[in-house]
C-alpha positions, 0 to 999 in steps of 0.5 A: 733942788734941781730944775728938772723937778721945778719944770717937771710934773710936780712943778706946780707943788714946788712953786706953791711951797716956795711961795708959801714957806717963810723963806718964800724961796728955795735955799742956795747951795751956799746956805747949805755949805754954811751949815756944813762949814759950822759943823766941820768948824771949832764953832760946831765941836759940841754938836753931835748926832743932830739933824738940821732941817734946812728947808726955809720953813717948808716942813713947819708950813706944811704941818701948821701953816699956809701948806697944811692940807 
């Protein structure tokens, strides 16, 4: 995520999201690259037409946990 978003008008929303999601922090570029590496490798050869949600559990927390409205 861009630092501009974190420091912008929605910064408090993002700070709360990171604090209360299971990972407790934003993801890194290397963590996303690990998913790409898997998908491009022989280990991911049977994966087709899938969506990978890589958000440290923020979506689940938003709907079912500490971030629920």
